[in-house]
N, C-alpha and C positions, 0 to 999 in steps of 0.2 A: 419870827416873821417869815423866814424862809420855809419852815415846816408847814405853816398855814398856807402859804402860796402853793407849795407842792401838793398839799391835800386838796385844795380847790382845783388845781390843774388835773389831778387824778380823777376827781369826781366828774369834771367836764369831759375828760377823755372817755371815761366809762359810759357816760350818758350818750356821747356822740357815737361810740361804738355800737350801742344798742339801737340807735336810729339808723345807722348805715347798714348794719347786718341784714335786715330783711330786703333792702334794695339790692345789695350785692347777691343775695341768695336768688332773687328773681332773675337777675341778668345771667347768673351762672347755672340756672336750672337746666337739667338734662333735656335734650331735644329728642322726643320720641314720636315716631310716625304713628298714624292711626292704626296700622296693622299690629303694633306692639303695645298700644296704650293699656290694654287689659292686664298687662304684667304689673302696672302701677295703679291704675284707677279704673273703676267700673262705673259705667253710666247708670244712674239710678232712675232716670226718667222713663216712664212708659209712654208718655206723649209729651209734646212740646208745643206751646203756643207761640205764634209769630205775628208780628205786626205786618199786615199785607196791604199795600196801597190799592186803591181802586183802579188805577191805570199807571202805565209807565212804558218805557221803551223795551221791546223784545220780551215782554212778560209771558208771552204764550209760546216761546220757542224752547226747544230742548236745550238744556245747559246745566251749568254747575257753578258754584261759588266756593272757593277755598278760603277758610277763615282760620287764622292762627290765633293762639291764645295760650295763656299759662293756667294750668289747674293749680290753684293755691292750696295751701295746707288744709283749708276748710272744704275743698272739693268744688269751689265756685270758680268759674272762668274769670280771668283778669287779663288786662292788656289785649283786648279783643281787636283784631285788625283784619279787614278784608284784604286778602293778598292776590287773588286771581278771580276774574269773572269771565266765563267762556260760554257763549259769545258775549260781547259787551251788552249789558242790559241794566235795568234798574232793580235787579233782584238782589243787589249787594246789601241793601238795608234789611231786606227780609232775612237773608242768611245771617246777618249780624244779630238780629233779634232772636233767631233760633238758638245760636250759640250762647247768647246772654242768658237764656233760660235753661241751659243744660246744668245738671248737677251730677257730681261724681262722689263715689265712696272709695276708700283705699282698698286695694287688693290685699290678700293675705301677705304677699311679699313686701308690701309697702306699709308696714306697721308704723313707720315714722312719719307718714303722710308727706313724703317727699314731693315738693312741687315739681311739675314738669312742663316744658313747652311742647305743644303739639298743634295739630290742626284738624279741622273737620270739613269734609266736603259735603255741601248741601246741594243735592240734585233737584232739578226742576223739570217737569214735563218730559220725563224720560220715555223713549220709545219702547215698545214691547220687545223688540229684538235684543237678545242678550249681548250680542257683539256690539251693536250700536250703543247700548247702555254703557258697556265697559269702556268704549272709546271716549265717550263724553266724560265719564268719571276720571279716566286716565289723563285727560286734558287739564284737570284741576290739581293733579298731584304736585306737591311742592318738594324741592330738593332740600337736602341737609337735615332732614328729620329721620335719620337712619340709626340713631343710637337705640339700643334695646335695654 
Protein backbone atom coordinates (compact mmCIF):
# COMPACT_ATOMS: atom_id res chain seq x y z
CA UNK A 1 0.00 0.00 0.00
CA UNK A 2 2.79 2.40 0.91
CA UNK A 3 4.61 1.69 -2.41
CA UNK A 4 1.40 2.37 -4.38
CA UNK A 5 0.86 5.66 -2.53
CA UNK A 6 4.47 6.67 -3.17
CA UNK A 7 4.07 5.90 -6.88
CA UNK A 8 0.88 8.00 -7.10
CA UNK A 9 2.56 10.90 -5.24
CA UNK A 10 5.55 10.70 -7.57
CA UNK A 11 3.32 10.76 -10.64
CA UNK A 12 1.41 13.80 -9.31
CA UNK A 13 4.68 15.59 -8.49
CA UNK A 14 6.05 14.95 -11.98
CA UNK A 15 2.83 16.15 -13.61
CA UNK A 16 2.77 19.25 -11.40
CA UNK A 17 6.41 20.03 -12.19
CA UNK A 18 5.61 19.85 -15.89
CA UNK A 19 2.80 22.38 -15.44
CA UNK A 20 4.78 24.81 -13.28
CA UNK A 21 7.96 24.80 -15.36
CA UNK A 22 6.69 26.94 -18.28
CA UNK A 23 5.21 29.51 -15.89
CA UNK A 24 8.45 29.77 -13.96
CA UNK A 25 10.42 30.03 -17.21
CA UNK A 26 8.25 32.97 -18.31
CA UNK A 27 8.69 34.90 -15.09
CA UNK A 28 12.44 34.24 -15.05
CA UNK A 29 13.01 35.06 -18.72
CA UNK A 30 15.96 37.33 -19.43
CA UNK A 31 15.11 41.04 -19.79
CA UNK A 32 16.55 42.39 -23.02
CA UNK A 33 16.24 45.96 -24.27
CA UNK A 34 15.23 46.68 -27.87
CA UNK A 35 18.82 47.64 -28.72
CA UNK A 36 20.00 44.07 -27.87
CA UNK A 37 17.02 41.96 -28.97
CA UNK A 38 18.64 40.93 -32.27
CA UNK A 39 21.15 38.83 -30.32
CA UNK A 40 18.19 36.57 -29.39
CA UNK A 41 15.31 37.15 -31.77
CA UNK A 42 14.93 38.66 -35.25
CA UNK A 43 11.71 40.34 -36.31
CA UNK A 44 10.23 38.48 -39.28
CA UNK A 45 7.53 41.01 -40.20
CA UNK A 46 8.02 43.23 -43.22
CA UNK A 47 4.76 45.01 -42.39
CA UNK A 48 2.37 44.96 -39.45
CA UNK A 49 -1.37 45.54 -39.43
CA UNK A 50 -2.93 47.49 -36.57
CA UNK A 51 -6.44 48.15 -35.34
CA UNK A 52 -6.86 51.94 -35.59
CA UNK A 53 -9.96 53.67 -34.21
CA UNK A 54 -11.69 56.42 -36.18
CA UNK A 55 -11.26 58.94 -33.38
CA UNK A 56 -9.72 59.39 -29.97
CA UNK A 57 -7.81 61.66 -27.62
CA UNK A 58 -4.51 63.14 -28.96
CA UNK A 59 -4.47 60.78 -31.94
CA UNK A 60 -2.85 63.41 -34.17
CA UNK A 61 -0.10 64.53 -31.75
CA UNK A 62 3.53 63.37 -31.98
CA UNK A 63 4.15 60.68 -29.39
CA UNK A 64 5.03 57.12 -28.60
CA UNK A 65 3.83 54.08 -26.70
CA UNK A 66 6.11 51.55 -24.97
CA UNK A 67 4.72 48.03 -24.92
CA UNK A 68 6.43 45.26 -22.94
CA UNK A 69 6.05 41.58 -23.78
CA UNK A 70 7.73 38.22 -23.72
CA UNK A 71 8.84 36.58 -26.94
CA UNK A 72 7.91 32.95 -26.37
CA UNK A 73 9.77 29.92 -27.67
CA UNK A 74 7.56 30.05 -30.77
CA UNK A 75 8.51 33.68 -31.55
CA UNK A 76 5.05 35.01 -30.71
CA UNK A 77 4.60 37.92 -28.25
CA UNK A 78 2.94 36.98 -24.95
CA UNK A 79 1.96 38.93 -21.82
CA UNK A 80 1.58 42.12 -23.86
CA UNK A 81 1.32 45.19 -21.60
CA UNK A 82 1.20 48.89 -22.43
CA UNK A 83 3.73 50.44 -20.06
CA UNK A 84 4.08 54.09 -21.12
CA UNK A 85 2.12 56.51 -23.34
CA UNK A 86 3.74 59.89 -24.15
CA UNK A 87 1.80 62.19 -24.27
CA UNK A 88 -1.36 60.65 -22.83
CA UNK A 89 -3.57 59.57 -25.72
CA UNK A 90 -5.83 56.82 -26.99
CA UNK A 91 -3.01 55.31 -29.06
CA UNK A 92 -2.30 52.60 -26.47
CA UNK A 93 -4.74 50.15 -28.07
CA UNK A 94 -3.18 50.78 -31.49
CA UNK A 95 0.31 50.09 -30.15
CA UNK A 96 -0.87 46.94 -28.39
CA UNK A 97 -2.40 45.65 -31.63
CA UNK A 98 0.90 46.33 -33.45
CA UNK A 99 2.88 44.27 -30.93
CA UNK A 100 0.27 41.50 -30.98
CA UNK A 101 0.96 41.06 -34.70
CA UNK A 102 4.77 40.95 -34.46
CA UNK A 103 6.52 37.65 -35.19
CA UNK A 104 10.11 36.69 -34.40
CA UNK A 105 12.58 34.02 -35.42
CA UNK A 106 15.52 32.92 -33.26
CA UNK A 107 18.96 34.38 -33.98
CA UNK A 108 21.86 32.01 -34.63
CA UNK A 109 22.98 32.54 -31.02
CA UNK A 110 19.53 31.52 -29.75
CA UNK A 111 19.34 27.96 -31.08
CA UNK A 112 17.37 26.89 -27.98
CA UNK A 113 14.65 29.50 -28.68
CA UNK A 114 15.16 31.09 -25.26
CA UNK A 115 12.18 33.27 -24.34
CA UNK A 116 13.03 36.85 -23.43
CA UNK A 117 11.18 39.81 -21.97
CA UNK A 118 11.56 42.97 -24.01
CA UNK A 119 9.64 46.01 -25.13
CA UNK A 120 8.84 47.80 -28.36
CA UNK A 121 8.36 51.53 -28.83
CA UNK A 122 5.61 52.38 -31.30
CA UNK A 123 6.07 55.96 -32.57
CA UNK A 124 3.19 58.07 -33.86
CA UNK A 125 3.13 61.26 -35.96
CA UNK A 126 6.86 61.91 -35.54
CA UNK A 127 8.22 65.28 -36.69
CA UNK A 128 10.76 65.48 -39.53
CA UNK A 129 13.50 66.88 -37.28
CA UNK A 130 15.84 64.07 -36.13
CA UNK A 131 16.50 65.58 -32.69
CA UNK A 132 12.78 66.02 -32.02
CA UNK A 133 12.11 62.44 -33.15
CA UNK A 134 14.79 61.09 -30.83
CA UNK A 135 13.47 63.12 -27.88
CA UNK A 136 10.02 61.58 -28.34
CA UNK A 137 11.42 58.04 -28.64
CA UNK A 138 13.65 58.57 -25.58
CA UNK A 139 10.59 59.55 -23.55
CA UNK A 140 9.23 56.02 -24.02
CA UNK A 141 12.35 54.09 -22.99
CA UNK A 142 11.78 51.70 -20.11
CA UNK A 143 14.25 50.99 -17.29
CA UNK A 144 15.56 47.55 -16.26
CA UNK A 145 15.74 46.04 -19.74
CA UNK A 146 19.51 46.20 -19.92
CA UNK A 147 20.62 42.56 -19.89
CA UNK A 148 22.32 41.50 -23.10
